[in-house]
C-alpha positions in Angstrom: -11.2 -4.5 -5.3 -10.0 -7.0 -7.9 -12.5 -5.7 -10.4 -11.2 -2.2 -9.8 -7.7 -3.3 -10.4 -8.7 -5.1 -13.6 -10.5 -2.0 -14.8 -7.4 0.0 -14.2 -5.3 -2.5 -16.2 -7.8 -2.5 -19.0 -7.6 1.3 -19.0 -3.9 1.1 -19.6 -4.6 -0.8 -22.8 -7.3 1.6 -24.1 -7.4 4.5 -26.5 -8.5 6.7 -23.6 -5.0 6.2 -22.1 -2.8 5.9 -25.2 -4.0 8.8 -27.2 -3.6 11.5 -24.5 -0.3 10.0 -23.3 1.2 9.8 -26.7 0.0 13.3 -27.6 1.6 14.8 -24.5 4.8 12.8 -25.3 4.8 14.2 -28.9 4.0 17.8 -28.0 6.0 18.1 -24.8 8.8 15.5 -24.5 10.1 13.6 -27.4 8.3 14.2 -30.8 10.2 11.7 -32.9 9.9 8.8 -30.4 6.2 9.5 -30.0 5.8 9.8 -33.7 7.1 6.3 -34.2 4.9 4.8 -31.5 1.8 6.7 -32.9 2.3 5.4 -36.4 2.7 1.8 -35.2 -0.3 2.0 -32.9 -2.4 3.6 -35.7 -1.6 0.9 -38.2 -2.4 -1.8 -35.6 -5.6 -0.2 -34.4 -6.9 0.3 -38.0 -6.0 -3.3 -38.8 -7.8 -4.5 -35.6 -11.0 -2.6 -36.6 -11.0 -4.3 -40.0 -10.3 -7.8 -38.6 -13.2 -7.5 -36.1 -15.5 -7.0 -39.0 -13.9 -9.9 -41.0 -14.3 -12.4 -38.1 -17.4 -10.8 -36.5 -17.0 -13.1 -33.5 -19.1 -12.6 -30.3 -17.7 -11.5 -27.0 -18.0 -14.2 -24.2 -20.8 -12.5 -22.2 -22.9 -12.4 -25.4 -23.1 -16.2 -25.6 -22.6 -17.5 -22.1 -25.1 -16.3 -19.5 -22.8 -17.4 -16.7 -20.2 -14.7 -17.7 -20.8 -11.3 -16.2 -20.0 -8.6 -18.9 -18.5 -5.8 -16.9 -18.3 -3.5 -19.9 -21.3 -2.9 -22.2 -19.5 -3.4 -25.4 -21.3 -3.9 -28.7 -18.3 -4.3 -31.0 -17.1 -7.7 -32.1 -14.5 -9.5 -30.0 -12.0 -11.1 -32.3 -9.1 -10.1 -32.0 -8.7 -8.3 -28.7 -7.8 -4.7 -29.5 -6.5 -4.0 -26.0 -4.2 -7.1 -26.1 -3.0 -6.2 -29.6 -2.4 -2.5 -28.8 -0.6 -3.4 -25.5 2.0 -5.5 -27.3 2.5 -2.7 -30.0 2.8 0.2 -27.6 4.5 -1.2 -24.5 6.6 -3.5 -26.6 7.8 -0.6 -28.8 8.7 1.5 -25.7 10.6 -1.5 -24.2 12.4 -2.0 -27.5 14.2 1.3 -26.9 16.3 -0.1 -24.1 18.0 -3.3 -23.0 17.2 -2.8 -19.3 15.7 -6.0 -17.9 13.5 -4.1 -15.5 11.8 -2.2 -18.4 11.2 -5.3 -20.3 9.8 -7.1 -17.3 7.5 -4.2 -16.6 6.3 -4.2 -20.2 5.7 -7.9 -20.3 3.8 -7.7 -17.0 1.6 -4.8 -18.3 0.9 -6.7 -21.5 0.0 -9.8 -19.6 -2.2 -8.0 -17.1 -4.1 -6.1 -19.8 -4.9 -9.3 -21.5 -5.9 -11.0 -18.3 -8.2 -8.1 -17.5 -10.1 -8.5 -20.7 -10.9 -12.1 -19.9 -11.7 -11.3 -16.2 -14.2 -8.5 -17.4 -15.9 -11.1 -19.6 -15.4 -9.1 -22.8 -12.8 -11.4 -24.5 -12.1 -15.1 -24.5 -8.6 -16.4 -23.9 -8.4 -17.2 -27.6 -9.3 -13.6 -28.6 -6.6 -12.3 -26.3 -4.0 -14.7 -27.6 -4.9 -13.6 -31.2 -4.5 -10.0 -30.2 -1.1 -10.6 -28.7 0.0 -12.6 -31.8 -1.2 -9.9 -34.2 0.3 -7.2 -32.1 3.6 -8.9 -32.0 3.5 -9.2 -35.8 2.7 -5.5 -36.2 5.5 -4.6 -33.8 8.2 -6.8 -35.4 7.2 -5.9 -39.0 7.1 -2.2 -38.1 10.5 -2.2 -36.5 11.9 -4.2 -39.4 10.3 -2.0 -42.1 11.1 1.4 -40.5 14.7 1.8 -41.4 13.9 0.6 -44.9 10.7 2.5 -45.6 11.2 5.8 -43.8 14.2 7.0 -45.8 12.5 6.1 -49.1 9.2 7.7 -48.0 10.8 10.9 -46.8 12.7 11.2 -50.1 9.4 11.5 -52.1 7.7 14.8 -52.8 5.4 15.9 -50.0 2.3 15.7 -52.3 3.2 12.1 -53.2 3.7 11.2 -49.5 0.2 12.6 -48.8 -1.3 10.6 -51.8 0.4 7.4 -50.6 -1.0 8.0 -47.1 -4.5 8.4 -48.5 -4.1 5.2 -50.6 -3.0 3.2 -47.5 -6.0 4.5 -45.5 -8.5 3.9 -48.2 -7.1 0.3 -48.6 -8.0 -0.4 -45.0 -11.4 1.2 -45.5 -12.0 -0.8 -48.6 -11.2 -4.0 -46.6 -13.8 -2.9 -44.0 -16.3 -2.2 -46.7 -15.9 -5.6 -48.2 -16.3 -7.3 -44.8 -19.5 -5.4 -44.1 -20.7 -6.1 -47.7 -20.2 -9.8 -47.1 -22.5 -9.6 -44.0 -25.3 -8.1 -46.0 -28.6 -9.2 -44.4 -26.9 -10.2 -41.1 -28.9 -9.5 -38.0 -27.9 -9.5 -34.3 -28.8 -12.9 -32.8 -31.5 -12.2 -30.1 -29.4 -13.7 -27.3 -26.4 -11.5 -28.2 -28.6 -8.4 -28.2 -30.2 -9.2 -24.9 -26.8 -9.7 -23.3 -25.5 -6.4 -24.6 -28.6 -4.6 -23.3 -28.4 -6.3 -20.0 -24.8 -5.1 -19.6 -26.0 -1.5 -20.2 -25.2 -1.2 -23.9 -27.2 -1.3 -27.1 -26.8 -2.9 -30.5 -26.3 -0.9 -33.7 -26.4 -1.6 -37.4 -23.2 -2.9 -38.9 -21.4 -0.1 -40.8 -17.9 1.0 -41.8 -18.1 4.1 -39.6 -15.6 2.9 -37.0 -13.3 1.7 -39.7 -13.7 5.1 -41.5 -12.7 6.9 -38.4 -9.7 4.7 -37.8 -8.6 5.0 -41.5 -9.1 8.8 -41.4 -6.9 9.0 -38.4 -4.3 6.8 -40.0 -4.3 9.1 -43.1 -4.0 12.2 -41.0 -1.1 10.8 -38.9 0.9 9.7 -41.9 0.3 12.9 -43.8 0.9 15.0 -40.7 4.1 13.3 -39.8 5.3 13.8 -43.4 4.5 17.5 -43.1 6.2 17.8 -39.8 9.3 16.1 -41.1 9.4 18.3 -44.2 9.0 21.4 -42.0 12.0 20.3 -39.8 10.1 18.9 -36.8 10.2 20.9 -33.6 12.2 20.9 -30.4 10.0 19.8 -27.5 12.5 21.0 -24.9 12.4 24.1 -22.8 11.2 25.1 -19.4 8.3 23.1 -17.9 5.9 26.1 -18.0 6.5 26.6 -21.7 6.0 22.9 -22.4 2.8 22.8 -20.5 1.6 26.0 -22.3 1.4 23.9 -25.4 -1.3 21.7 -24.1 -4.2 24.3 -24.0 -3.1 25.5 -27.4 -3.2 22.0 -28.9 -6.4 21.1 -27.0 -8.1 24.3 -28.2 -7.3 23.5 -31.9 -8.5 19.9 -31.4 -11.8 21.2 -29.9 -12.3 23.5 -32.8 -11.8 20.7 -35.3 -14.1 18.4 -33.3 -17.0 20.9 -33.9 -17.0 19.7 -37.5 -18.7 16.6 -36.2 -21.8 18.8 -35.9 -22.0 19.2 -39.6 -24.5 17.0 -41.5 -21.8 14.8 -43.0 -22.6 11.3 -44.4 -21.6 9.2 -41.5 -18.6 7.4 -42.9 -17.3 10.4 -44.8 -17.7 12.6 -41.8 -15.9 10.1 -39.5 -13.0 9.8 -42.0 -12.7 13.6 -42.5 -13.0 14.7 -38.9 -10.5 12.1 -37.6 -8.1 12.9 -40.5 -8.3 16.6 -39.6 -7.8 15.9 -35.9 -4.7 13.8 -36.6 -3.4 16.4 -39.0 -3.8 19.1 -36.4 -2.2 17.0 -33.6 0.8 15.9 -35.7 1.5 19.0 -37.9 -0.8 21.9 -37.1 -0.3 22.1 -33.4 3.5 21.9 -33.6 3.6 24.6 -36.2 1.4 26.7 -33.9 3.8 26.1 -31.1 6.7 27.3 -33.2 4.9 30.4 -34.4 3.7 31.3 -30.9 7.2 31.0 -29.5 6.3 27.9 -27.4 8.8 25.7 -29.3 11.5 26.1 -31.9 12.3 24.4 -35.1 14.5 21.4 -34.5 16.2 21.5 -37.9 15.9 23.7 -41.0 12.9 22.9 -43.1 13.7 20.5 -45.9 13.0 20.8 -49.6 11.8 17.5 -51.0 12.3 16.4 -54.6 9.6 18.1 -56.7 8.7 20.6 -53.9 9.3 24.3 -54.0 11.6 26.0 -51.5 10.3 26.0 -48.0 10.1 28.9 -45.6 13.2 29.6 -43.5 13.5 27.9 -40.2 12.2 29.9 -37.3 
């Protein structure tokens, strides 16, 4: 029973929970609030992917036979992504209110998610503490920068915003490439490989593929949010059936984009491109489809940015 509870807590700190939850929040409830959380989480997740390669530290069950690894993970353990993302996401949502109960719930979730990672044998206490610390840094820095950076960013031409988003994403990818390059000739220690296989997983060569996917997603999110803002956002209100009708439309578009994974891309380039297109669809393409299909309306008139041509009239 305790293991089941810890698995449930760890799920609340996983991408499998955050991504669908934030997409639904963005499409159906509160686009601007969700957008802020999505950008923060994407920055933090991409940073975490790079830092894991930089530190390339083992997970506890890889090195200690007495620890039962209850998840067959073959990615490095330092810092804990679940712990880091929990602070960023739940901390951000709690920061929107001064209610003590909300803060207490957020702190409890953050703590339980971190504890679950240690209980499941996939992170050491030090890796969880590092995740919490980095997550807190991302959250505080993001909240401090937002009122300073967003007005400046939104005042640039849309093409320049997209170019800046690409530069940021490629900077993260470059960091990952340098980290992998520094590990040239590195091989999985036999004990680590045996532990991963015993847990039901398998080792794989060190590549930048995961970092490429994360960086592509970050680019798509930043560019997509810029497009959505320039188009005037969209109103997520309306009757519940109309809100729910957006979900199959958005899911169908995401499914169509995902088919691009079947193309014979070079692995890193394909991961970057597909995740960028998925993020662009989720943040800008799907909302535009909702407006044009009558499932949502434009929240504000579309804006003309310096250097851009006139936009289409608001619908």
